[in-house]
RODO-2510 file (C-alpha; in nm, 4 decimals, decimal comma):
residues 306
     n   res          X          Y          Z
     1     x     6,4366    -1,2495    -8,1226
     2     x     6,2416    -1,2981    -7,8081
     3     x     5,8993    -1,4551    -7,8455
     4     x     5,6164    -1,2602    -7,6778
     5     x     5,4256    -1,4739    -7,4275
     6     x     5,1130    -1,3895    -7,2317
     7     x     5,1817    -1,4232    -6,8595
     8     x     4,8085    -1,4412    -6,7785
     9     x     4,7172    -1,7994    -6,6917
    10     x     4,4522    -1,9595    -6,9039
    11     x     4,1063    -1,9675    -6,7482
    12     x     3,9834    -2,3065    -6,6295
    13     x     3,6919    -2,4377    -6,8274
    14     x     3,3611    -2,4249    -6,6399
    15     x     3,2288    -2,7482    -6,4855
    16     x     2,9769    -2,9207    -6,7021
    17     x     2,6258    -2,8442    -6,5850
    18     x     2,4776    -3,1127    -6,3612
    19     x     2,8145    -3,2502    -6,2539
    20     x     2,7596    -3,1392    -5,8868
    21     x     2,4150    -3,1407    -5,7190
    22     x     2,2952    -2,7989    -5,6067
    23     x     2,3407    -2,7477    -5,2326
    24     x     2,0323    -2,7956    -5,0099
    25     x     1,8675    -2,4766    -4,9031
    26     x     1,8596    -2,3879    -4,5322
    27     x     1,4807    -2,4265    -4,5307
    28     x     1,5007    -2,7788    -4,6704
    29     x     1,7568    -2,8761    -4,4055
    30     x     1,5214    -2,7622    -4,1298
    31     x     1,2040    -2,9170    -4,2704
    32     x     1,1561    -3,1832    -4,0025
    33     x     1,2391    -2,9387    -3,7224
    34     x     0,9966    -2,6740    -3,8480
    35     x     0,7173    -2,9276    -3,8966
    36     x     0,7729    -3,0725    -3,5501
    37     x     0,7733    -2,7278    -3,3882
    38     x     0,4500    -2,6199    -3,5588
    39     x     0,2714    -2,9429    -3,4636
    40     x     0,4075    -2,9208    -3,1087
    41     x     0,2694    -2,5682    -3,0652
    42     x    -0,0717    -2,6733    -3,1982
    43     x    -0,0750    -2,9775    -2,9674
    44     x     0,0193    -2,7849    -2,6523
    45     x    -0,2524    -2,5258    -2,7173
    46     x    -0,5253    -2,7909    -2,7434
    47     x    -0,3996    -3,0211    -2,4701
    48     x    -0,5617    -2,8089    -2,1968
    49     x    -0,9147    -2,8510    -2,3334
    50     x    -1,0953    -3,1696    -2,2137
    51     x    -1,1914    -3,4148    -2,4921
    52     x    -1,0376    -3,1834    -2,7571
    53     x    -0,7113    -3,2919    -2,5986
    54     x    -0,7599    -3,6369    -2,7519
    55     x    -0,6859    -3,4861    -3,0927
    56     x    -0,3962    -3,2933    -2,9426
    57     x    -0,2448    -3,6179    -2,8159
    58     x    -0,2490    -3,7608    -3,1686
    59     x    -0,0904    -3,4440    -3,3085
    60     x     0,1699    -3,4497    -3,0309
    61     x     0,2665    -3,8074    -3,1165
    62     x     0,3271    -3,7074    -3,4803
    63     x     0,5236    -3,4008    -3,3649
    64     x     0,7316    -3,6180    -3,1348
    65     x     0,8275    -3,8485    -3,4213
    66     x     0,9256    -3,5522    -3,6422
    67     x     1,1153    -3,3926    -3,3536
    68     x     1,3186    -3,7062    -3,2842
    69     x     1,4047    -3,7433    -3,6544
    70     x     1,5074    -3,3762    -3,6696
    71     x     1,7297    -3,4107    -3,3619
    72     x     1,9016    -3,7194    -3,5007
    73     x     1,9698    -3,5420    -3,8305
    74     x     2,0972    -3,2294    -3,6554
    75     x     2,3343    -3,4246    -3,4304
    76     x     2,4695    -3,6056    -3,7357
    77     x     2,5212    -3,2720    -3,9087
    78     x     2,2988    -3,3589    -4,2039
    79     x     2,0327    -3,1013    -4,1170
    80     x     1,9878    -2,7863    -3,9156
    81     x     1,7291    -2,6696    -3,6650
    82     x     1,8677    -2,8482    -3,3603
    83     x     1,7161    -2,5987    -3,1139
    84     x     1,3760    -2,6111    -3,2846
    85     x     1,3841    -2,9911    -3,2796
    86     x     1,4593    -3,0005    -2,9069
    87     x     1,1831    -2,7477    -2,8284
    88     x     0,9357    -2,9385    -3,0470
    89     x     1,0171    -3,2662    -2,8694
    90     x     0,9656    -3,1094    -2,5257
    91     x     0,6355    -2,9526    -2,6332
    92     x     0,5177    -3,2876    -2,7709
    93     x     0,5912    -3,4737    -2,4481
    94     x     0,4194    -3,2061    -2,2389
    95     x     0,1182    -3,2083    -2,4735
    96     x     0,0764    -3,5832    -2,4302
    97     x     0,0955    -3,5546    -2,0503
    98     x    -0,1427    -3,2560    -2,0324
    99     x    -0,3761    -3,4198    -2,2849
   100     x    -0,4219    -3,7360    -2,0819
   101     x    -0,4617    -3,5336    -1,7609
   102     x    -0,7290    -3,3016    -1,9018
   103     x    -0,9153    -3,5920    -2,0627
   104     x    -0,9211    -3,7782    -1,7306
   105     x    -1,0512    -3,4687    -1,5520
   106     x    -1,3216    -3,4217    -1,8165
   107     x    -1,4371    -3,7828    -1,7962
   108     x    -1,4440    -3,7632    -1,4170
   109     x    -1,6506    -3,4446    -1,4240
   110     x    -1,9038    -3,5931    -1,6681
   111     x    -1,9292    -3,9169    -1,4684
   112     x    -1,9844    -3,7228    -1,1461
   113     x    -2,2533    -3,5082    -1,3104
   114     x    -2,4327    -3,8153    -1,4469
   115     x    -2,4244    -3,9861    -1,1065
   116     x    -2,5702    -3,6796    -0,9350
   117     x    -2,8356    -3,6482    -1,2042
   118     x    -2,9340    -4,0154    -1,1646
   119     x    -2,9711    -3,9882    -0,7880
   120     x    -3,1678    -3,6619    -0,8200
   121     x    -3,4005    -3,8167    -1,0790
   122     x    -3,4624    -4,1212    -0,8586
   123     x    -3,5328    -3,9068    -0,5518
   124     x    -3,7656    -3,6715    -0,7421
   125     x    -3,9557    -3,9647    -0,8965
   126     x    -4,0538    -4,1116    -0,5609
   127     x    -4,4176    -4,0264    -0,4730
   128     x    -4,4787    -3,8346    -0,1524
   129     x    -4,7341    -4,0007     0,0736
   130     x    -4,8886    -3,7150     0,2775
   131     x    -5,0932    -3,9533     0,4938
   132     x    -4,7829    -4,1487     0,5959
   133     x    -4,6009    -3,8239     0,6765
   134     x    -4,8843    -3,7143     0,9053
   135     x    -4,8834    -4,0534     1,0789
   136     x    -4,5072    -4,0367     1,1331
   137     x    -4,5370    -3,6845     1,2759
   138     x    -4,8132    -3,7858     1,5196
   139     x    -4,6434    -4,1050     1,6358
   140     x    -4,3472    -3,9536     1,8202
   141     x    -4,2886    -4,2573     2,0398
   142     x    -4,1785    -4,4703     1,7434
   143     x    -4,0033    -4,1952     1,5439
   144     x    -3,6544    -4,3277     1,6156
   145     x    -3,7252    -4,6957     1,5499
   146     x    -3,5742    -4,8486     1,2352
   147     x    -3,7912    -5,0386     0,9898
   148     x    -3,7637    -5,4155     1,0045
   149     x    -3,6524    -5,6139     0,6994
   150     x    -4,0099    -5,7420     0,6574
   151     x    -4,1409    -5,3847     0,6316
   152     x    -3,8754    -5,2979     0,3735
   153     x    -3,9585    -5,6070     0,1713
   154     x    -4,3305    -5,5303     0,1729
   155     x    -4,2660    -5,1730     0,0567
   156     x    -4,0327    -5,2941    -0,2149
   157     x    -4,3022    -5,5239    -0,3569
   158     x    -4,5668    -5,2528    -0,3762
   159     x    -4,5701    -5,2565    -0,7571
   160     x    -4,5954    -5,5775    -0,9617
   161     x    -4,4653    -5,4080    -1,2777
   162     x    -4,1290    -5,3302    -1,1196
   163     x    -4,1677    -4,9517    -1,1284
   164     x    -4,1776    -4,9142    -0,7482
   165     x    -3,9578    -5,2015    -0,6425
   166     x    -3,6671    -5,1024    -0,4207
   167     x    -3,6366    -4,7252    -0,3963
   168     x    -3,3288    -4,5328    -0,2901
   169     x    -3,4795    -4,4669     0,0541
   170     x    -3,6373    -4,8127     0,0915
   171     x    -3,4244    -5,0617    -0,0988
   172     x    -3,5372    -5,4178    -0,1376
   173     x    -3,3426    -5,6850     0,0472
   174     x    -3,1290    -5,9278    -0,1501
   175     x    -3,2625    -6,2787    -0,0993
   176     x    -3,6127    -6,1750     0,0104
   177     x    -3,7685    -6,3206    -0,3041
   178     x    -3,8446    -5,9846    -0,4629
   179     x    -3,9064    -6,0330    -0,8357
   180     x    -3,8406    -5,7445    -1,0706
   181     x    -4,0172    -5,7601    -1,4061
   182     x    -3,8731    -5,5326    -1,6704
   183     x    -3,8919    -5,4800    -2,0459
   184     x    -3,6007    -5,4020    -2,2752
   185     x    -3,5893    -5,3959    -2,6554
   186     x    -3,9307    -5,5595    -2,6663
   187     x    -3,8345    -5,8569    -2,4487
   188     x    -3,9557    -5,9096    -2,0920
   189     x    -3,7520    -6,0590    -1,8083
   190     x    -3,8055    -6,1593    -1,4471
   191     x    -3,5114    -6,1025    -1,2166
   192     x    -3,4323    -6,2006    -0,8578
   193     x    -3,1165    -6,1326    -0,6546
   194     x    -3,0449    -6,4284    -0,4274
   195     x    -2,7237    -6,3545    -0,2382
   196     x    -2,4050    -6,1509    -0,2262
   197     x    -2,0679    -6,2321    -0,0785
   198     x    -1,7128    -6,1001    -0,0593
   199     x    -1,4211    -6,3105    -0,1766
   200     x    -1,0507    -6,2620    -0,2397
   201     x    -0,9327    -6,1282    -0,5738
   202     x    -0,6204    -6,2030    -0,7751
   203     x    -0,4926    -5,8478    -0,7230
   204     x    -0,5002    -5,8905    -0,3444
   205     x    -0,8183    -5,6877    -0,2943
   206     x    -1,1748    -5,8007    -0,2307
   207     x    -1,4290    -5,8906    -0,4968
   208     x    -1,8049    -5,8681    -0,4423
   209     x    -2,0002    -6,1483    -0,6112
   210     x    -2,3738    -6,1058    -0,6712
   211     x    -2,5769    -6,4215    -0,7451
   212     x    -2,9279    -6,4323    -0,8854
   213     x    -3,1694    -6,5859    -1,1351
   214     x    -3,3142    -6,4454    -1,4551
   215     x    -3,5956    -6,5693    -1,6793
   216     x    -3,7012    -6,4284    -2,0184
   217     x    -4,0808    -6,4476    -2,0229
   218     x    -4,1610    -6,2708    -2,3515
   219     x    -3,9404    -6,2595    -2,6616
   220     x    -4,0463    -6,0097    -2,9254
   221     x    -3,8453    -6,1488    -3,2187
   222     x    -3,7192    -6,4992    -3,2850
   223     x    -3,6912    -6,7826    -3,0344
   224     x    -3,3998    -6,6595    -2,8232
   225     x    -3,3642    -6,3525    -2,6055
   226     x    -3,0164    -6,2017    -2,6223
   227     x    -2,8103    -6,0970    -2,3194
   228     x    -2,8171    -5,7404    -2,4520
   229     x    -3,1719    -5,7053    -2,3146
   230     x    -3,0500    -5,7883    -1,9656
   231     x    -3,0271    -5,4905    -1,7263
   232     x    -2,7061    -5,3362    -1,6019
   233     x    -2,6040    -5,3951    -1,2408
   234     x    -2,4187    -5,1257    -1,0494
   235     x    -2,2887    -5,0742    -0,6975
   236     x    -2,3077    -4,7749    -0,4651
   237     x    -2,1369    -4,6814    -0,1386
   238     x    -2,2263    -4,3725     0,0633
   239     x    -2,4466    -4,2487    -0,2206
   240     x    -2,1720    -4,2644    -0,4851
   241     x    -2,1031    -4,5143    -0,7609
   242     x    -1,8337    -4,7674    -0,6764
   243     x    -1,5643    -4,7713    -0,9432
   244     x    -1,4605    -5,1234    -1,0426
   245     x    -1,0925    -5,2101    -1,0012
   246     x    -1,1398    -5,5030    -1,2419
   247     x    -1,0593    -5,7563    -0,9712
   248     x    -1,1208    -6,1225    -1,0487
   249     x    -1,2183    -6,3720    -0,7803
   250     x    -0,9556    -6,6348    -0,7000
   251     x    -1,2168    -6,9008    -0,6252
   252     x    -1,5041    -6,9548    -0,8695
   253     x    -1,6251    -7,2795    -0,7117
   254     x    -1,9003    -7,0972    -0,5205
   255     x    -2,0679    -6,9952    -0,8462
   256     x    -1,9257    -7,2337    -1,1029
   257     x    -2,2762    -7,3381    -1,2128
   258     x    -2,3750    -6,9733    -1,2727
   259     x    -2,3501    -6,7873    -1,6005
   260     x    -2,2038    -6,4430    -1,6540
   261     x    -2,4599    -6,1684    -1,7102
   262     x    -2,3118    -6,1123    -2,0576
   263     x    -2,3944    -6,4712    -2,1540
   264     x    -2,7672    -6,4982    -2,0851
   265     x    -2,9153    -6,6052    -2,4178
   266     x    -3,2193    -6,8286    -2,3656
   267     x    -3,5667    -6,9179    -2,4852
   268     x    -3,8780    -6,7943    -2,3105
   269     x    -3,9387    -6,9593    -1,9731
   270     x    -3,5773    -7,0710    -1,9254
   271     x    -3,4566    -6,9811    -1,5758
   272     x    -3,0831    -6,9217    -1,5530
   273     x    -2,8511    -6,8603    -1,2632
   274     x    -2,6268    -6,5598    -1,3206
   275     x    -2,3497    -6,3796    -1,1388
   276     x    -2,2000    -6,0322    -1,1465
   277     x    -1,8661    -5,9338    -0,9909
   278     x    -1,6900    -5,6111    -0,9052
   279     x    -1,3398    -5,5526    -0,7750
   280     x    -1,3686    -5,3251    -0,4736
   281     x    -1,1303    -5,0353    -0,4072
   282     x    -0,9407    -5,0674    -0,0794
   283     x    -1,1626    -4,9927     0,2195
   284     x    -1,4847    -4,9619     0,0144
   285     x    -1,7842    -5,1838     0,0868
   286     x    -2,0969    -5,1248    -0,1247
   287     x    -2,4197    -5,0749     0,0663
   288     x    -2,6516    -5,0638    -0,2341
   289     x    -2,6911    -5,2629    -0,5558
   290     x    -2,8584    -5,0821    -0,8445
   291     x    -3,0366    -5,2567    -1,1297
   292     x    -3,1694    -5,0784    -1,4367
   293     x    -3,2796    -5,1658    -1,7862
   294     x    -3,0607    -5,1103    -2,0886
   295     x    -3,1805    -4,7532    -2,1351
   296     x    -3,1655    -4,6579    -1,7664
   297     x    -3,5389    -4,6890    -1,6983
   298     x    -3,6942    -4,8043    -1,3697
   299     x    -3,3810    -4,8162    -1,1577
   300     x    -3,4266    -5,0573    -0,8645
   301     x    -3,2231    -5,0524    -0,5430
   302     x    -3,1281    -5,3494    -0,3280
   303     x    -2,9505    -5,3322     0,0068
   304     x    -2,6291    -5,5321    -0,0210
   305     x    -2,6329    -5,6392     0,3443
   306     x    -2,2520    -5,6342     0,3547
***
């Protein structure tokens, strides 16, 4: 007798649950690429707007990191989204470049507007002397003669309180003994500018060195007046502010016994020598020195004589 056998193979038992991890979803594999692409798009949109572009630069840096990680994973075959990662990386780099460019343009525009506003305010604040205008119009023989340095000095010292010392049109002369008295944060100072000279800088360019003396006469609080009450010193050439190239003089022996303007702490009545330097852009020689209090009040102009 032949035994009946079932030719159907026995079914394999199912794998125990949890033996193999579930495969990653396509979305999870592209997580870094998607995140980088979204951040890159946001960064490129904001990189064109001045000042807002600062935030876009930060976002672009994060997007760049995610994009690089996504590209590495995609090239290794452990994740997808290679194209998205490449696009995100390119957008991030462009966002950083555009962000810095737009920020620089915005800062330049604001600085230019402030400079124009300062000059306009100074010009509009100068009193108009109708009598002197009539005298100048009637005296045609001397109309083309330039004012002597003594005349400029006498005009610059018209006001003892410092409000009329050294205007834009009639700057005081450095070294003429003009004393500017100003008040800042409750303290009072007396300032003179003694001399100015050009010297070589470490970067190969020229450095202008301004030398002067400063004396705190009234101190509102405590015994010592801090340097923070000292006025700011600026430089102008052809009516525009000279931008410092951060040049440092190679030889400090000419003013080694002077103190930096950021180091002028002293008691009332102490006279200190101070110096201020500026690295000059190539081919630029300042013709005016501006001095103003901490809050931009009572700007005083001195002819550099360079």
